C-alpha positions as CSV (number, residue, x, y, z in Angstrom):
1,X,-58.7,-0.8,-16.8
2,X,-56.7,0.4,-13.8
3,X,-53.5,-0.8,-15.5
4,X,-54.2,1.3,-18.6
5,X,-54.9,4.3,-16.4
6,X,-51.6,3.8,-14.6
7,X,-49.7,3.5,-17.8
8,X,-51.3,6.7,-19.2
9,X,-50.5,8.5,-16.0
10,X,-46.8,7.5,-16.3
11,X,-46.8,8.7,-19.9
12,X,-48.3,12.0,-18.9
13,X,-45.8,12.4,-16.1
14,X,-42.9,11.6,-18.4
15,X,-44.2,14.0,-21.0
16,X,-44.7,16.8,-18.5
17,X,-41.1,16.3,-17.2
18,X,-39.7,16.5,-20.7
19,X,-41.8,19.6,-21.5
20,X,-40.7,21.2,-18.3
21,X,-37.0,20.6,-18.9
22,X,-37.1,21.7,-22.6
23,X,-39.2,24.8,-21.8
24,X,-36.7,25.9,-19.1
25,X,-33.8,25.4,-21.6
26,X,-35.6,27.3,-24.4
27,X,-36.2,30.3,-22.1
28,X,-32.5,30.4,-21.2
29,X,-31.5,30.1,-24.9
30,X,-33.9,32.9,-25.9
31,X,-32.4,35.1,-23.2
32,X,-28.8,34.5,-24.4
33,X,-28.9,34.2,-28.2
34,X,-29.8,36.9,-30.7
35,X,-30.6,34.3,-33.4
36,X,-30.8,30.5,-33.1
37,X,-32.3,27.2,-34.4
38,X,-33.2,24.0,-32.6
39,X,-32.7,20.3,-33.4
40,X,-34.5,17.7,-31.2
41,X,-34.3,14.0,-30.6
42,X,-36.7,12.2,-28.2
43,X,-37.4,8.5,-27.5
44,X,-39.0,6.6,-24.6
45,X,-35.9,6.7,-22.5
46,X,-34.2,10.0,-23.0
47,X,-34.3,13.2,-25.1
48,X,-31.8,15.8,-26.5
49,X,-32.4,19.3,-27.7
50,X,-29.5,21.0,-29.5
51,X,-29.2,24.8,-30.2
52,X,-26.9,26.6,-32.5
53,X,-27.0,30.3,-33.0
54,X,-25.4,33.7,-32.6
55,X,-24.3,35.0,-29.2
56,X,-22.2,38.2,-28.9
57,X,-21.4,38.0,-32.7
58,X,-20.1,34.4,-32.5
59,X,-21.7,31.0,-33.3
60,X,-22.2,29.0,-30.2
61,X,-23.7,25.5,-29.6
62,X,-25.6,24.3,-26.6
63,X,-27.8,21.3,-25.7
64,X,-30.2,20.0,-23.2
65,X,-30.4,16.3,-22.1
66,X,-32.9,14.5,-19.9
67,X,-33.6,10.9,-19.0
68,X,-37.1,9.5,-18.2
69,X,-35.7,7.6,-15.2
70,X,-33.2,9.4,-12.9
71,X,-29.7,8.0,-13.5
72,X,-30.8,5.6,-16.1
73,X,-28.7,7.4,-18.8
74,X,-26.0,10.0,-18.9
75,X,-24.4,12.2,-21.6
76,X,-20.8,12.9,-22.6
77,X,-19.2,15.3,-25.1
78,X,-16.5,14.1,-27.5
79,X,-14.3,17.0,-28.5
80,X,-10.8,17.1,-30.0
81,X,-10.1,13.5,-29.2
82,X,-11.2,13.6,-25.6
83,X,-14.3,12.8,-23.6
84,X,-15.7,15.6,-21.5
85,X,-18.3,15.6,-18.7
86,X,-20.9,18.4,-18.7
87,X,-22.4,19.5,-15.4
88,X,-25.6,17.6,-14.5
89,X,-28.2,17.9,-11.8
90,X,-29.2,15.2,-9.3
91,X,-31.3,13.4,-11.9
92,X,-28.5,13.4,-14.4
93,X,-30.2,16.0,-16.6
94,X,-28.0,18.6,-18.4
95,X,-28.5,22.2,-19.5
96,X,-25.5,23.5,-21.4
97,X,-26.8,26.8,-22.9
98,X,-23.5,27.7,-24.6
99,X,-20.4,25.5,-25.0
100,X,-16.9,26.9,-25.3
101,X,-16.1,25.3,-28.7
102,X,-13.8,26.8,-31.4
103,X,-14.9,27.5,-34.9
104,X,-14.1,24.7,-37.3
105,X,-13.7,22.0,-34.6
106,X,-15.8,18.8,-34.6
107,X,-17.7,17.5,-31.6
108,X,-20.3,14.7,-30.8
109,X,-22.9,14.1,-28.2
110,X,-22.7,10.6,-26.7
111,X,-25.4,8.9,-24.6
112,X,-24.6,5.9,-22.3
113,X,-26.8,3.8,-20.1
114,X,-26.3,3.3,-16.4
115,X,-23.7,0.5,-16.8
116,X,-21.6,2.4,-19.4
117,X,-22.8,1.0,-22.7
118,X,-22.9,3.5,-25.5
119,X,-26.4,3.8,-27.0
120,X,-26.9,3.6,-30.8
121,X,-25.1,6.6,-32.2
122,X,-27.5,9.5,-32.8
123,X,-26.4,10.5,-36.4
124,X,-27.8,14.0,-36.1
125,X,-25.5,14.7,-33.2
126,X,-22.3,12.9,-34.4
127,X,-19.3,14.8,-35.8
128,X,-20.9,18.2,-35.8
129,X,-18.6,20.9,-37.2
130,X,-18.7,24.3,-35.4
131,X,-19.8,26.6,-38.3
132,X,-18.7,30.2,-38.9
133,X,-21.0,33.2,-38.7
134,X,-21.3,33.3,-42.5
135,X,-22.3,29.6,-42.6
136,X,-24.9,30.2,-39.9
137,X,-26.4,33.1,-41.7
138,X,-26.7,31.1,-44.9
139,X,-28.8,28.3,-43.2
140,X,-32.2,27.8,-44.9
141,X,-33.8,26.9,-41.6
142,X,-36.2,29.3,-40.0
143,X,-34.3,31.2,-37.3
144,X,-35.7,32.4,-34.0
145,X,-34.9,35.8,-32.6
146,X,-33.8,36.1,-29.0
147,X,-32.9,38.9,-26.6
148,X,-29.2,38.4,-27.2
149,X,-28.1,39.2,-23.6
150,X,-25.4,36.5,-23.7
151,X,-24.6,33.8,-21.1
152,X,-21.7,32.3,-19.3
153,X,-20.0,29.6,-21.3
154,X,-20.4,26.1,-19.9
155,X,-17.1,24.7,-18.7
156,X,-16.3,21.1,-19.4
157,X,-14.0,18.8,-17.4
158,X,-12.2,15.9,-19.0
159,X,-13.5,12.4,-18.0
160,X,-11.0,10.7,-15.7
161,X,-10.8,6.9,-16.1
162,X,-8.1,4.5,-14.9
163,X,-7.1,1.3,-16.5
164,X,-7.0,-2.0,-14.6
165,X,-3.2,-1.9,-14.4
166,X,-3.3,1.6,-12.9
167,X,-5.9,0.5,-10.3
168,X,-3.6,-2.5,-9.5
169,X,-0.6,-0.3,-9.0
170,X,-2.5,2.1,-6.8
171,X,-3.8,-0.8,-4.7
172,X,-0.3,-2.3,-4.4
173,X,1.1,1.1,-3.4
174,X,-1.6,1.5,-0.8
175,X,-0.8,-1.9,0.7
176,X,2.9,-1.1,0.8
177,X,2.2,2.2,2.4
178,X,-0.1,0.7,5.1
179,X,2.6,-2.0,5.9
180,X,5.3,0.6,6.1
181,X,3.1,2.7,8.4
182,X,2.4,-0.3,10.7
183,X,6.2,-1.1,10.9
184,X,6.9,2.5,11.7
185,X,4.3,2.5,14.5
186,X,5.8,-0.7,16.0
187,X,9.3,0.8,15.7
188,X,8.2,3.9,17.5
189,X,6.4,2.0,20.3
190,X,9.1,-0.7,20.5
191,X,6.7,-3.5,20.0
192,X,6.9,-6.9,18.2
193,X,10.4,-7.5,16.8
194,X,11.5,-4.2,18.0
195,X,10.9,-5.2,21.7
196,X,14.4,-6.0,23.2
197,X,12.9,-8.7,25.5
198,X,11.4,-10.6,22.5
199,X,14.6,-10.2,20.5
200,X,16.7,-11.6,23.4
201,X,14.6,-14.8,23.8
202,X,16.2,-18.2,22.8
203,X,19.6,-16.5,22.0
204,X,22.8,-18.1,23.2
205,X,24.7,-15.8,25.5
206,X,28.3,-16.9,25.4
207,X,29.4,-14.5,28.1
208,X,26.9,-15.9,30.6
209,X,28.0,-19.4,29.6
210,X,31.6,-18.8,30.3
211,X,30.9,-17.1,33.6
212,X,28.8,-20.0,34.7
213,X,31.4,-22.5,33.5
214,X,34.4,-21.0,35.3
215,X,32.8,-19.4,38.3
216,X,33.0,-21.1,41.8
217,X,29.9,-21.3,44.0
218,X,30.2,-19.1,47.0
219,X,29.7,-22.0,49.5
220,X,32.3,-24.2,47.8
221,X,34.9,-21.3,47.9
222,X,34.2,-20.7,51.6
223,X,34.6,-24.5,52.4
224,X,37.9,-24.8,50.6
225,X,39.2,-21.7,52.3
226,X,38.1,-23.0,55.7
227,X,39.8,-26.4,55.1
228,X,42.9,-24.6,53.9
229,X,43.0,-22.4,57.0
230,X,42.5,-25.5,59.2
231,X,45.4,-27.3,57.7
232,X,47.6,-24.2,58.2
233,X,46.7,-24.1,61.9
234,X,47.5,-27.8,62.4
235,X,50.9,-27.5,60.7
236,X,51.8,-24.5,62.8
237,X,51.0,-26.3,66.0
238,X,52.8,-29.5,65.0
239,X,55.9,-27.8,63.5
240,X,56.3,-24.6,65.4
241,X,60.1,-24.6,65.0
242,X,60.1,-25.7,61.4
243,X,60.1,-23.3,58.6
244,X,56.7,-21.8,57.7
245,X,55.3,-23.6,54.7
246,X,54.5,-21.8,51.4
247,X,50.9,-20.6,52.0
248,X,50.3,-19.7,48.3
249,X,47.5,-21.8,46.9
250,X,48.8,-24.3,44.4
251,X,47.1,-24.4,41.1
252,X,46.6,-28.2,41.3
253,X,44.2,-27.7,44.2
254,X,41.6,-26.3,41.8
255,X,39.8,-29.2,40.1
256,X,38.7,-27.2,37.1
257,X,42.3,-26.4,36.2
258,X,43.6,-30.0,36.2
259,X,44.5,-31.5,32.9
260,X,42.9,-34.9,32.3
261,X,45.4,-37.7,32.1
262,X,44.0,-39.0,28.8
263,X,42.7,-37.3,25.7
264,X,39.9,-38.7,23.6
265,X,41.7,-38.5,20.4
266,X,38.5,-37.4,18.7
267,X,39.1,-35.3,15.5
268,X,36.9,-32.4,16.2
269,X,37.8,-30.3,13.1
270,X,37.3,-33.3,10.8
271,X,33.9,-34.1,12.4
272,X,32.7,-30.5,12.0
273,X,33.8,-30.4,8.4
274,X,31.8,-33.6,7.7
275,X,28.8,-31.9,9.3
276,X,29.2,-29.1,6.8
277,X,30.7,-26.5,9.2
278,X,33.6,-24.1,8.4
279,X,36.4,-24.7,10.8
280,X,38.0,-21.3,10.2
281,X,36.2,-19.7,13.1
282,X,37.4,-16.2,12.4
283,X,35.1,-15.9,9.3
284,X,32.0,-17.2,11.0
285,X,29.0,-15.2,12.1
286,X,27.6,-15.3,15.6
287,X,24.7,-17.6,14.6
288,X,27.1,-20.0,12.9
289,X,29.3,-20.1,15.9
290,X,26.2,-20.9,18.0
291,X,25.5,-23.9,15.8
292,X,29.0,-25.2,16.3
293,X,28.7,-24.6,20.0
294,X,25.7,-26.8,20.1
295,X,27.6,-29.6,18.3
296,X,30.5,-29.3,20.8
297,X,28.1,-29.5,23.7
298,X,26.5,-32.6,22.2
299,X,30.0,-34.3,21.7
300,X,30.8,-33.5,25.3
301,X,27.5,-34.8,26.7
302,X,28.0,-38.0,24.6
303,X,31.5,-38.3,26.1
304,X,33.1,-38.4,22.6
305,X,35.4,-35.6,23.7
306,X,36.7,-34.7,27.2
307,X,35.8,-31.6,29.1
308,X,39.3,-30.1,28.5
309,X,39.0,-30.7,24.8
310,X,35.6,-29.1,24.8
311,X,36.8,-26.0,26.7
312,X,39.8,-25.6,24.5
313,X,37.7,-25.8,21.3
314,X,35.1,-23.2,22.5
315,X,38.0,-20.9,23.5
316,X,39.2,-21.2,19.9
317,X,35.7,-20.8,18.6
318,X,35.0,-17.5,20.4
319,X,38.5,-16.1,20.3
320,X,38.6,-12.6,18.8
């Protein structure tokens, strides 16, 4: 018994809501139109009430839509090949007292459920032609008389829908924009690859290599100078009357400048070509030269070439 009472209560509440919506719409129509007629369609899920009549000497159409459950259904207007969205309240109900439609044009009222499925076409509200004043006056239906004070025409906005491809392009553009923004921020703050310290890591510095190869340790230079000065003093004491010897340092006294007696005979250029390197050093980039430099260092460490041959080849390699 209690279930029956609950069901009847729901039916009464739904009926009262429908009556409330339709009554409010009828009052607005009566205020705006001088003459009008209604057409109505109601089922258990939604209802539509259409009005057509004379307002300010022109034929206007309007309609009222409501759904039993808020948001369970919504209504759209098809007009001149486009879908339009009428203004609705929080429940999804619509009260369009007078639509801005031109005489002779065709329009339809479409009802969709909450997931966008078009409900069974309502034949009475499909392909309705906006009639002229003479055609309205010739209607055989009983017309109601209103106050004829007019009303503001209901504005419609076109429904905006994007295809999957459009959404994909928008998403891809957003990702690219975000990435570009991140790169710009890193560039401005000098972080990541834009940090000079990070960029200089694990990079071969040829200038430092040459300076370390040809520089003399300070202690070694001082020792050689002291020994040289000592030899000069001994010679002066032993040969005071003899002619003073040439005190200019001989180039042979520097071990790094001595030419080794034997050369390895190793064909460096041929070896590099076999490894796939270009031996025309002038056309190489810095990174390619660094690769050849590593090969030369390996040949030197494996004693396949002498130190002199190694130094000569790197001078050719880095010659500008």
